[in-house]
DRENTOR-258313 format. One line per 3 residues: number of its first residue (from 1); their letters; for each residue y negated, x negated, z of N, C-alpha, C. Coordinates in Angstrom, 2 decimals. Layout:
<recs>
NUM = a = Y,X,Z,Y,X,Z,Y,X,Z | ...;
</recs>
This chain:
<recs>
1 = mkv = -119.25,-123.14,92.76,-118.79,-123.18,91.37,-117.60,-122.23,91.19 | -117.70,-121.32,90.24,-116.61,-120.39,90.00,-115.56,-121.01,89.10 | -114.29,-120.82,89.49,-113.18,-121.36,88.72,-112.68,-120.31,87.74;
4 = evl = -112.61,-120.66,86.45,-112.01,-119.75,85.47,-110.50,-119.77,85.64 | -109.91,-118.59,85.73,-108.49,-118.51,86.06,-107.70,-117.79,84.97 | -106.42,-118.12,84.93,-105.45,-117.47,84.06,-104.65,-116.44,84.87;
7 = plh = -103.97,-115.51,84.23,-103.03,-114.68,84.96,-101.99,-115.55,85.67 | -101.75,-115.29,86.94,-100.82,-116.09,87.73,-99.76,-115.17,88.31 | -98.49,-115.52,88.11,-97.37,-114.71,88.56,-96.43,-115.56,89.40;
10 = fif = -95.49,-114.90,90.10,-94.64,-115.61,91.06,-93.15,-115.43,90.77 | -92.39,-116.46,91.12,-90.93,-116.39,91.17,-90.54,-116.78,92.59 | -90.13,-115.80,93.39,-89.63,-116.07,94.73,-88.10,-116.04,94.68;
13 = hta = -87.45,-116.75,95.59,-86.01,-116.93,95.44,-85.34,-117.18,96.78 | -84.01,-117.10,96.77,-83.21,-117.31,97.98,-82.55,-118.68,98.01 | -82.90,-119.57,97.07,-82.37,-120.94,96.98,-81.02,-120.97,96.27;
16 = fcr = -80.81,-122.05,95.53,-79.55,-122.31,94.82,-79.17,-121.18,93.85 | -80.18,-120.63,93.17,-79.91,-119.52,92.25,-80.52,-119.77,90.87 | -80.78,-121.04,90.56,-81.31,-121.48,89.25,-82.79,-121.14,89.08;
19 = stl = -83.49,-120.97,90.18,-84.93,-120.67,90.07,-85.70,-121.88,89.54 | -85.27,-123.09,89.89,-85.94,-124.29,89.36,-85.77,-124.36,87.85 | -84.58,-124.05,87.38,-84.34,-124.02,85.94,-85.25,-123.01,85.26;
22 = lar = -85.41,-121.84,85.86,-86.27,-120.81,85.28,-87.72,-121.28,85.22 | -88.19,-121.91,86.29,-89.57,-122.41,86.31,-89.78,-123.46,85.23 | -88.80,-124.36,85.08,-88.91,-125.39,84.04,-88.91,-124.76,82.65;
25 = aln = -88.08,-123.74,82.47,-87.97,-123.10,81.16,-89.24,-122.36,80.78 | -90.08,-122.05,81.76,-91.32,-121.35,81.48,-92.45,-122.31,81.10 | -92.15,-123.59,81.03,-93.09,-124.56,80.46,-92.95,-124.50,78.94;
28 = ipg = -93.63,-123.57,78.33,-93.53,-123.35,76.89,-94.88,-123.71,76.27 | -94.94,-124.80,75.50,-96.22,-125.26,74.96,-96.98,-124.15,74.23 | -98.24,-124.03,74.55,-99.10,-123.04,73.92,-98.91,-121.63,74.42;
31 = isl = -98.03,-121.44,75.42,-97.75,-120.08,75.89,-97.89,-119.96,77.41 | -97.06,-120.70,78.15,-97.05,-120.53,79.60,-96.77,-121.85,80.30 | -97.12,-121.88,81.58,-96.89,-123.04,82.43,-96.06,-122.60,83.62;
34 = gms = -94.96,-123.29,83.88,-94.13,-123.02,85.04,-94.30,-124.10,86.08 | -94.60,-123.73,87.31,-94.76,-124.68,88.41,-93.61,-124.52,89.40 | -92.93,-125.59,89.69,-91.81,-125.54,90.63,-92.21,-126.13,91.97;
37 = epg = -92.27,-125.28,92.98,-92.49,-125.66,94.37,-93.70,-126.55,94.58 | -94.91,-126.08,94.20,-96.11,-126.86,94.50,-96.24,-127.07,96.01 | -96.51,-128.31,96.39,-96.53,-128.66,97.81,-97.56,-127.90,98.61;
40 = iia = -98.63,-127.46,97.97,-99.69,-126.80,98.71,-99.22,-125.47,99.29 | -98.31,-124.77,98.60,-97.82,-123.50,99.15,-96.90,-123.75,100.34 | -96.10,-124.81,100.27,-95.29,-125.18,101.43,-96.18,-125.52,102.62;
43 = sla = -97.32,-126.18,102.37,-98.25,-126.51,103.44,-98.87,-125.24,104.02 | -99.18,-124.27,103.16,-99.71,-123.00,103.65,-98.70,-122.31,104.57 | -97.42,-122.37,104.19,-96.38,-121.72,104.99,-96.25,-122.39,106.36;
46 = sgg = -96.32,-123.70,106.39,-96.19,-124.42,107.66,-97.46,-124.35,108.49 | -98.59,-123.98,107.85,-99.86,-123.92,108.57,-100.04,-122.67,109.42 | -99.17,-121.67,109.23,-99.24,-120.47,110.03,-100.44,-119.60,109.72;
49 = aka = -100.83,-118.77,110.68,-101.91,-117.79,110.46,-103.25,-118.47,110.17 | -103.46,-119.65,110.72,-104.74,-120.35,110.52,-104.96,-120.73,109.06 | -103.86,-120.88,108.30,-103.98,-121.30,106.90,-104.18,-120.13,105.94;
52 = epl = -103.97,-118.90,106.40,-103.99,-117.77,105.48,-105.34,-117.55,104.77 | -106.49,-117.84,105.40,-107.75,-117.70,104.65,-107.85,-118.64,103.45 | -107.01,-119.65,103.40,-107.04,-120.60,102.29,-106.22,-120.13,101.09;
55 = iap = -105.42,-119.07,101.28,-104.48,-118.67,100.22,-105.20,-118.32,98.93 | -106.18,-117.44,98.99,-106.86,-116.98,97.77,-107.53,-118.12,97.00 | -108.33,-118.97,97.64,-108.95,-120.06,96.87,-107.95,-121.06,96.32;
58 = llq = -106.86,-121.31,97.04,-105.86,-122.26,96.54,-105.09,-121.68,95.35 | -104.84,-120.37,95.37,-104.19,-119.74,94.21,-105.11,-119.80,92.99 | -106.41,-119.70,93.21,-107.35,-119.85,92.10,-107.23,-121.22,91.46;
61 = llg = -107.05,-122.24,92.29,-106.91,-123.60,91.75,-105.58,-123.76,91.00 | -104.52,-123.17,91.53,-103.22,-123.26,90.84,-103.29,-122.54,89.50 | -104.04,-121.45,89.44,-104.11,-120.66,88.20,-105.32,-120.99,87.35;
64 = rkr = -105.95,-122.13,87.61,-107.16,-122.47,86.84,-106.84,-122.54,85.35 | -107.85,-122.23,84.55,-107.68,-122.15,83.11,-107.29,-123.49,82.52 | -106.31,-123.45,81.60,-105.85,-124.63,80.90,-105.84,-124.33,79.41;
67 = pgi = -106.25,-125.26,78.57,-106.30,-125.01,77.13,-104.92,-124.64,76.57 | -104.87,-123.57,75.77,-103.64,-123.21,75.08,-102.58,-122.58,75.94 | -102.90,-122.18,77.16,-101.93,-121.55,78.06,-102.39,-120.13,78.37;
70 = dav = -101.47,-119.18,78.27,-101.82,-117.77,78.50,-101.55,-117.30,79.93 | -100.63,-117.96,80.65,-100.30,-117.52,82.01,-99.62,-118.65,82.76 | -99.68,-118.57,84.08,-99.04,-119.54,84.96,-98.00,-118.80,85.80;
73 = fvk = -96.80,-119.38,85.89,-95.73,-118.84,86.73,-95.44,-119.85,87.84 | -95.61,-119.44,89.08,-95.44,-120.33,90.22,-94.17,-119.97,90.97 | -93.32,-120.98,91.17,-92.12,-120.79,91.97,-92.28,-121.58,93.27;
76 = ptn = -92.67,-120.89,94.38,-92.79,-121.60,95.65,-91.41,-121.97,96.21 | -91.39,-122.87,97.17,-90.17,-123.13,97.92,-89.73,-121.86,98.63 | -88.43,-121.68,98.81,-87.95,-120.48,99.52,-88.39,-120.49,100.99;
79 = han = -88.78,-121.65,101.50,-89.26,-121.71,102.89,-90.65,-121.10,103.03 | -91.26,-120.71,101.91,-92.55,-120.02,101.96,-92.39,-118.52,101.75 | -91.17,-118.01,101.79,-90.97,-116.58,101.50,-91.69,-115.66,102.49;
82 = rli = -91.91,-116.14,103.69,-92.63,-115.29,104.65,-94.05,-114.99,104.18 | -94.57,-115.81,103.26,-95.93,-115.62,102.74,-96.01,-114.61,101.59 | -94.88,-114.09,101.15,-94.90,-113.24,99.96,-95.92,-112.11,100.06;
85 = pal = -95.96,-111.32,101.13,-96.98,-110.25,101.19,-98.40,-110.80,101.10 | -98.68,-111.90,101.79,-100.03,-112.47,101.77,-100.40,-112.99,100.39 | -99.44,-113.62,99.70,-99.69,-114.13,98.36,-99.96,-112.99,97.39;
88 = lra = -99.22,-111.90,97.51,-99.41,-110.77,96.61,-100.72,-110.04,96.90 | -101.13,-110.00,98.17,-102.43,-109.40,98.48,-103.57,-110.24,97.91 | -103.40,-111.56,97.97,-104.45,-112.46,97.47,-104.51,-112.50,95.95;
91 = qpd = -103.42,-112.09,95.28,-103.35,-112.13,93.82,-102.98,-110.73,93.33 | -103.92,-109.80,93.35,-103.59,-108.38,93.11,-103.08,-108.06,91.72 | -103.27,-108.96,90.75,-102.76,-108.70,89.40,-101.43,-109.42,89.13;
94 = art = -100.94,-110.13,90.11,-99.71,-110.91,89.91,-98.49,-110.01,89.78 | -97.60,-110.39,88.87,-96.28,-109.78,88.77,-95.29,-110.77,89.39 | -94.21,-110.21,89.93,-93.33,-111.02,90.77,-91.86,-110.77,90.45;
97 = vlm = -91.11,-111.86,90.43,-89.66,-111.77,90.34,-89.06,-112.29,91.64 | -88.17,-111.51,92.22,-87.39,-111.93,93.38,-86.01,-112.34,92.85 | -85.70,-113.61,92.94,-84.50,-114.15,92.29,-83.44,-114.52,93.33;
100 = tnp = -82.21,-114.11,93.07,-81.13,-114.38,94.00,-79.83,-114.50,93.22 | -78.71,-114.61,93.93,-77.39,-114.61,93.31,-76.36,-114.25,94.37 | -75.10,-114.06,93.99,-74.08,-113.73,94.99,-73.93,-114.85,96.01;
103 = vsp = -73.35,-114.52,97.16,-73.28,-115.49,98.25,-72.31,-116.65,97.95 | -71.28,-116.41,97.15,-70.30,-117.47,96.91,-70.92,-118.72,96.27 | -71.64,-118.61,95.14,-72.26,-119.83,94.59,-73.32,-120.42,95.51;
106 = flq = -73.99,-119.57,96.30,-74.96,-120.08,97.27,-74.26,-120.98,98.28 | -73.15,-120.51,98.84,-72.43,-121.30,99.85,-71.76,-122.53,99.24 | -71.33,-122.43,98.00,-70.79,-123.61,97.33,-71.84,-124.70,97.23;
109 = svr = -73.08,-124.31,96.94,-74.16,-125.29,96.85,-74.46,-125.91,98.21 | -74.39,-125.10,99.27,-74.58,-125.64,100.62,-73.50,-126.68,100.93 | -72.26,-126.35,100.63,-71.15,-127.25,100.92,-71.24,-128.54,100.11;
112 = krg = -71.65,-128.44,98.86,-71.74,-129.62,98.00,-72.71,-130.66,98.54 | -73.69,-130.21,99.33,-74.71,-131.12,99.85,-74.33,-131.75,101.17 | -73.08,-131.54,101.59,-72.56,-132.23,102.75,-73.28,-131.92,104.04;
115 = lmg = -73.41,-132.93,104.90,-73.99,-132.73,106.23,-75.40,-132.16,106.15 | -76.24,-132.70,105.26,-77.61,-132.22,105.17,-77.68,-130.78,104.66 | -76.74,-130.42,103.78,-76.69,-129.04,103.31,-76.32,-128.09,104.44;
118 = hrw = -75.36,-128.50,105.27,-74.94,-127.67,106.39,-76.08,-127.53,107.41 | -76.78,-128.63,107.67,-77.92,-128.57,108.58,-79.01,-127.67,108.02 | -79.26,-127.77,106.70,-80.25,-126.92,106.05,-79.91,-125.45,106.21;
121 = grr = -78.62,-125.10,106.04,-78.20,-123.71,106.16,-78.45,-123.15,107.54 | -78.17,-123.94,108.59,-78.42,-123.48,109.95,-79.93,-123.32,110.22 | -80.72,-124.25,109.74,-82.17,-124.16,109.93,-82.75,-122.96,109.18;
124 = lyl = -82.20,-122.68,108.00,-82.67,-121.52,107.25,-82.37,-120.23,108.00 | -81.21,-120.16,108.64,-80.88,-118.98,109.42,-81.90,-118.77,110.55 | -82.24,-119.83,111.27,-83.23,-119.73,112.34,-84.59,-119.31,111.79;
127 = emq = -84.94,-119.86,110.65,-86.22,-119.54,110.00,-86.28,-118.08,109.60 | -85.22,-117.59,108.96,-85.20,-116.19,108.52,-85.23,-115.24,109.71 | -84.54,-115.59,110.78,-84.55,-114.71,111.96,-85.94,-114.60,112.55;
130 = sya = -86.80,-115.61,112.34,-88.13,-115.61,112.95,-89.07,-114.60,112.31 | -88.84,-114.23,111.02,-89.76,-113.28,110.39,-89.06,-112.15,109.65 | -87.76,-112.23,109.46,-87.04,-111.16,108.76,-85.70,-110.91,109.44;
133 = gid = -85.70,-111.00,110.75,-84.46,-110.92,111.49,-83.90,-109.51,111.58 | -82.61,-109.45,111.83,-81.89,-108.20,112.07,-81.14,-108.36,113.38 | -81.15,-107.34,114.22,-80.38,-107.39,115.46,-78.91,-107.19,115.12;
136 = lgm = -78.16,-108.29,115.14,-76.75,-108.24,114.78,-75.85,-108.08,116.00 | -76.46,-107.93,117.18,-75.67,-107.73,118.39,-74.87,-108.95,118.79 | -75.32,-110.13,118.39,-74.60,-111.37,118.70,-75.29,-112.08,119.87;
139 = spe = -74.51,-112.49,120.83,-75.05,-113.25,121.95,-75.41,-114.66,121.49 | -76.24,-115.37,122.26,-76.54,-116.77,121.90,-75.28,-117.62,121.75 | -74.29,-117.36,122.60,-73.03,-118.13,122.51,-72.31,-117.84,121.19;
142 = eqf = -72.31,-116.57,120.77,-71.67,-116.21,119.50,-72.39,-116.84,118.32 | -73.71,-116.86,118.38,-74.47,-117.48,117.29,-74.21,-118.98,117.24 | -74.16,-119.63,118.40,-73.91,-121.06,118.44,-72.51,-121.39,117.92;
145 = smt = -71.57,-120.46,118.12,-70.18,-120.70,117.73,-69.93,-120.48,116.24 | -70.90,-119.95,115.51,-70.69,-119.74,114.09,-70.44,-121.06,113.37 | -69.63,-121.01,112.31,-69.50,-122.18,111.46,-70.79,-122.36,110.67;
148 = dlq = -70.95,-123.55,110.07,-72.14,-123.81,109.27,-72.26,-122.83,108.11 | -71.14,-122.52,107.47,-71.20,-121.61,106.33,-71.46,-120.17,106.78 | -71.03,-119.81,107.97,-71.38,-118.48,108.49,-72.89,-118.39,108.70;
151 = aag = -73.49,-119.42,109.29,-74.94,-119.41,109.53,-75.70,-119.36,108.21 | -75.27,-120.17,107.24,-75.93,-120.16,105.94,-75.75,-118.81,105.26 | -74.56,-118.23,105.41,-74.31,-116.91,104.82,-75.19,-115.84,105.44;
154 = law = -75.41,-115.91,106.75,-76.29,-114.95,107.40,-77.74,-115.13,106.93 | -78.14,-116.38,106.71,-79.49,-116.61,106.17,-79.63,-115.94,104.81 | -78.60,-116.08,103.97,-78.60,-115.41,102.67,-78.69,-113.89,102.84;
157 = lln = -77.93,-113.35,103.79,-77.93,-111.91,104.04,-79.32,-111.43,104.48 | -79.96,-112.17,105.36,-81.30,-111.80,105.82,-82.30,-111.83,104.66 | -82.13,-112.80,103.76,-82.99,-112.85,102.59,-82.76,-111.64,101.69;
160 = qny = -81.51,-111.21,101.54,-81.22,-110.02,100.74,-81.93,-108.80,101.33 | -81.86,-108.68,102.65,-82.50,-107.53,103.30,-84.02,-107.60,103.15 | -84.57,-108.79,103.29,-86.02,-108.99,103.14,-86.47,-108.64,101.74;
163 = ftr = -85.73,-109.11,100.73,-86.08,-108.80,99.34,-85.93,-107.30,99.06 | -84.92,-106.69,99.63,-84.74,-105.25,99.45,-85.94,-104.47,99.99 | -86.42,-104.88,101.16,-87.59,-104.23,101.75,-88.84,-104.46,100.90;
166 = laa = -89.00,-105.67,100.39,-90.16,-105.96,99.55,-90.13,-105.12,98.27 | -88.93,-104.97,97.69,-88.81,-104.22,96.44,-89.09,-102.73,96.63 | -89.09,-102.26,97.88,-89.40,-100.86,98.17,-90.75,-100.71,98.87;
169 = spf = -91.50,-101.79,98.96,-92.77,-101.82,99.67,-93.91,-101.31,98.78 | -95.14,-101.26,99.29,-96.28,-100.89,98.43,-96.48,-101.82,97.23 | -95.85,-102.98,97.24,-95.94,-103.90,96.11,-94.90,-103.60,95.02;
172 = ker = -94.11,-102.56,95.20,-92.92,-102.36,94.37,-93.20,-102.27,92.88 | -94.36,-101.74,92.48,-94.67,-101.62,91.06,-94.87,-102.99,90.40 | -95.10,-104.00,91.19,-95.35,-105.34,90.68,-94.13,-106.25,90.82;
175 = irt = -93.03,-105.72,91.34,-91.87,-106.55,91.67,-90.67,-106.17,90.81 | -89.96,-107.19,90.34,-88.66,-107.02,89.70,-87.69,-108.00,90.36 | -86.42,-107.67,90.33,-85.40,-108.56,90.89,-84.54,-109.12,89.77;
178 = ldg = -84.00,-110.32,90.01,-83.25,-111.03,88.97,-82.06,-111.75,89.59 | -80.90,-111.59,88.98,-79.69,-112.31,89.38,-79.64,-113.64,88.64 | -79.54,-114.75,89.39,-79.55,-116.07,88.80,-78.38,-116.33,87.88;
181 = dyf = -77.22,-115.75,88.18,-76.06,-115.93,87.30,-76.27,-115.20,85.98 | -76.90,-114.02,86.05,-77.21,-113.29,84.81,-78.17,-114.12,83.96 | -79.18,-114.69,84.60,-80.12,-115.54,83.86,-79.40,-116.68,83.16;
184 = nen = -78.45,-117.31,83.85,-77.75,-118.45,83.26,-76.97,-118.05,82.02 | -76.48,-116.83,82.00,-75.68,-116.36,80.86,-76.54,-115.71,79.77 | -77.78,-115.36,80.11,-78.67,-114.67,79.17,-80.07,-115.27,79.26;
187 = rge = -80.16,-116.57,78.97,-81.41,-117.29,79.26,-82.57,-116.81,78.40 | -82.39,-116.76,77.11,-83.48,-116.35,76.23,-83.96,-114.95,76.52 | -83.02,-114.04,76.68,-83.36,-112.63,76.96,-84.13,-112.51,78.28;
190 = til = -83.69,-113.28,79.28,-84.34,-113.23,80.59,-85.77,-113.75,80.52 | -85.97,-114.87,79.83,-87.31,-115.45,79.75,-88.25,-114.53,78.98 | -87.74,-113.94,77.91,-88.57,-112.98,77.17,-88.98,-111.81,78.06;
193 = all = -88.05,-111.33,78.90,-88.36,-110.22,79.80,-89.39,-110.63,80.84 | -89.26,-111.86,81.35,-90.19,-112.32,82.36,-91.59,-112.54,81.76 | -91.63,-113.10,80.57,-92.91,-113.24,79.88,-93.54,-111.87,79.63;
196 = glg = -92.72,-110.91,79.23,-93.21,-109.56,79.01,-93.76,-108.94,80.28 | -93.09,-109.21,81.41,-93.58,-108.72,82.69,-94.98,-109.28,82.97 | -95.20,-110.52,82.52,-96.49,-111.15,82.70,-97.48,-110.83,81.59;
199 = gia = -97.13,-109.92,80.69,-98.05,-109.49,79.65,-98.08,-110.38,78.42 | -97.02,-111.18,78.22,-96.98,-112.10,77.08,-95.85,-111.69,76.14 | -96.19,-111.44,74.87,-95.18,-111.13,73.85,-95.11,-112.31,72.89;
202 = ldd = -93.92,-112.86,72.71,-93.77,-114.01,71.83,-93.67,-113.60,70.37 | -94.32,-114.36,69.52,-94.14,-114.19,68.08,-92.93,-115.01,67.65 | -92.64,-115.06,66.35,-91.46,-115.78,65.87,-91.53,-117.26,66.21;
205 = rgk = -92.74,-117.85,66.14,-92.88,-119.26,66.47,-92.52,-119.50,67.94 | -93.01,-118.62,68.79,-92.72,-118.76,70.21,-91.25,-118.62,70.52 | -90.56,-117.72,69.82,-89.12,-117.55,70.04,-88.36,-118.78,69.58;
208 = rel = -88.80,-119.42,68.49,-88.15,-120.66,68.05,-88.38,-121.77,69.07 | -89.58,-121.82,69.63,-89.90,-122.80,70.66,-89.00,-122.59,71.87 | -88.79,-121.35,72.23,-87.95,-121.02,73.37,-86.50,-121.41,73.12;
211 = agn = -86.02,-121.20,71.91,-84.62,-121.51,71.59,-84.32,-122.99,71.73 | -85.31,-123.84,71.49,-85.10,-125.29,71.61,-85.58,-125.85,72.91 | -85.70,-125.02,73.93,-86.25,-125.45,75.21,-85.43,-126.59,75.82;
214 = paf = -86.03,-127.77,76.05,-85.29,-128.89,76.61,-84.89,-128.71,78.06 | -85.46,-127.70,78.73,-85.13,-127.49,80.14,-83.65,-127.21,80.35 | -82.98,-126.70,79.32,-81.58,-126.32,79.48,-80.61,-127.46,79.23;
217 = adh = -81.12,-128.64,78.89,-80.24,-129.76,78.56,-79.77,-130.52,79.79 | -80.64,-130.65,80.80,-80.33,-131.48,81.96,-80.33,-130.65,83.24 | -79.81,-131.27,84.31,-79.82,-130.66,85.63,-81.27,-130.42,86.05;
220 = skl = -81.60,-129.20,86.46,-83.00,-128.83,86.70,-83.62,-129.61,87.86 | -82.81,-130.02,88.85,-83.35,-130.74,90.00,-83.21,-132.25,89.86 | -82.10,-132.70,89.27,-81.82,-134.13,89.22,-82.27,-134.78,87.92;
223 = gsp = -82.44,-133.98,86.86,-82.89,-134.51,85.59,-81.81,-135.19,84.78 | -80.58,-135.20,85.26,-79.47,-135.85,84.56,-78.63,-134.79,83.85 | -77.76,-135.21,82.91,-76.90,-134.23,82.24,-76.08,-133.41,83.24;
226 = ivp = -75.85,-132.16,82.92,-75.13,-131.26,83.81,-73.64,-131.58,83.79 | -73.07,-131.83,84.98,-71.65,-132.12,85.10,-71.03,-131.07,86.01 | -70.08,-130.28,85.52,-69.45,-129.26,86.37,-68.79,-129.89,87.60;
229 = tkv = -68.90,-129.24,88.72,-68.27,-129.73,89.94,-67.14,-128.80,90.35 | -66.13,-129.39,91.01,-64.98,-128.62,91.44,-65.09,-128.31,92.93 | -64.61,-127.14,93.31,-64.59,-126.74,94.70,-63.14,-126.70,95.16;
232 = dks = -62.85,-127.38,96.28,-61.47,-127.47,96.73,-60.98,-126.14,97.28 | -59.66,-126.03,97.39,-59.03,-124.76,97.78,-59.48,-124.30,99.16 | -59.58,-125.23,100.12,-59.95,-124.83,101.48,-61.37,-124.28,101.53;
235 = thq = -62.26,-124.86,100.71,-63.64,-124.35,100.66,-63.66,-122.95,100.06 | -62.88,-122.74,99.00,-62.79,-121.40,98.41,-62.33,-120.39,99.45 | -61.34,-120.77,100.24,-60.80,-119.86,101.24,-61.84,-119.55,102.32;
238 = eia = -62.55,-120.59,102.78,-63.55,-120.39,103.82,-64.70,-119.51,103.31 | -65.14,-119.77,102.09,-66.23,-118.97,101.52,-65.80,-117.52,101.35 | -64.57,-117.31,100.93,-64.06,-115.94,100.78,-64.05,-115.21,102.13;
241 = qve = -63.69,-115.93,103.21,-63.68,-115.33,104.53,-65.10,-114.99,104.99 | -66.04,-115.89,104.74,-67.44,-115.62,105.10,-67.97,-114.44,104.30 | -67.62,-114.39,103.02,-68.07,-113.30,102.16,-67.56,-111.96,102.68;
244 = qwl = -66.29,-111.91,103.09,-65.72,-110.67,103.63,-66.42,-110.28,104.93 | -66.73,-111.26,105.76,-67.43,-111.03,107.03,-68.83,-110.46,106.78 | -69.54,-111.02,105.79,-70.88,-110.53,105.46,-70.83,-109.12,104.90;
247 = dli = -69.80,-108.81,104.12,-69.64,-107.45,103.60,-69.52,-106.44,104.74 | -68.79,-106.82,105.79,-68.62,-105.93,106.94,-69.95,-105.72,107.66 | -70.72,-106.81,107.83,-72.03,-106.69,108.48,-72.96,-105.82,107.64;
250 = aeq = -72.98,-106.06,106.33,-73.85,-105.29,105.44,-73.51,-103.81,105.51 | -72.23,-103.51,105.56,-71.79,-102.10,105.65,-72.26,-101.48,106.96 | -72.18,-102.24,108.04,-72.58,-101.71,109.35,-74.07,-101.42,109.43;
253 = vgm = -74.88,-102.23,108.77,-76.33,-102.02,108.84,-76.85,-101.22,107.65 | -75.94,-100.76,106.76,-76.33,-99.92,105.64,-77.05,-100.67,104.53 | -76.63,-101.89,104.27,-77.28,-102.72,103.26,-76.33,-102.93,102.08;
256 = kip = -76.87,-102.90,100.86,-76.09,-103.21,99.67,-76.40,-104.64,99.23 | -75.36,-105.45,99.07,-75.56,-106.85,98.70,-74.69,-107.20,97.49 | -75.18,-108.12,96.64,-76.56,-108.60,96.62,-77.50,-107.53,96.08;
259 = irq = -78.78,-107.78,96.19,-79.79,-106.83,95.74,-79.61,-106.56,94.23 | -79.81,-105.31,93.83,-79.59,-104.91,92.43,-80.68,-105.46,91.53 | -80.28,-105.97,90.35,-81.24,-106.51,89.39,-82.03,-105.40,88.71;
262 = tll = -83.34,-105.63,88.55,-84.19,-104.63,87.90,-85.04,-105.21,86.77 | -85.02,-106.53,86.58,-85.87,-107.12,85.52,-85.41,-106.68,84.15 | -84.09,-106.61,83.93,-83.53,-106.21,82.64,-82.56,-105.05,82.87;
</recs>
């Protein structure tokens, strides 16, 4: 049985950059559907090479035709980023946004999550080194001696390098990059640009629908009203030191961070 499909596009991200908010905001009645971290893509990533033949048929199911919807935007978990080339090969008409933000808000989000956030940052570093690693000339002892925020910062740096390579790859005509902080300050403009990338032009009704989008009222992950959080002085100082350290590494390997925005 053949599945009727809609245009399906991707939002890949480096975590803690408002990608969940963007996916929610793309749930626009009568226009588009935004999917945030469907579990099946995470399963594909953990399944390794044996799962790759399943990518194309599963993307067909995610993009199956729905009444009154013109396109589907899928935001996988960042732990599936190693699948980006395979996903783009399986979906040759897909347009893609690589979403990131500066390292400081990324590390603030890691710190806010306490012990589990710190553990997550270290695991992400190990994960990124497995498929997008850079020889940093660090011995195992030096790597073990890194602070949690240094490890998380290096994971962010490896993601920047990976996204930079993707943006210059044979997929480059289908890829745009987006700064999450810019999106937060220019939400309507960003969503219009992303819809345009996917071949959707909003009429006046659609723009009014977008202006009243309920996704912007609550916390995108927790569903509760947004409450600003404070970062203590010592955390600011530590993050500033890690940021300076990453700048030195980026300069040594000839990398510009963060990756330059190209969506707008």
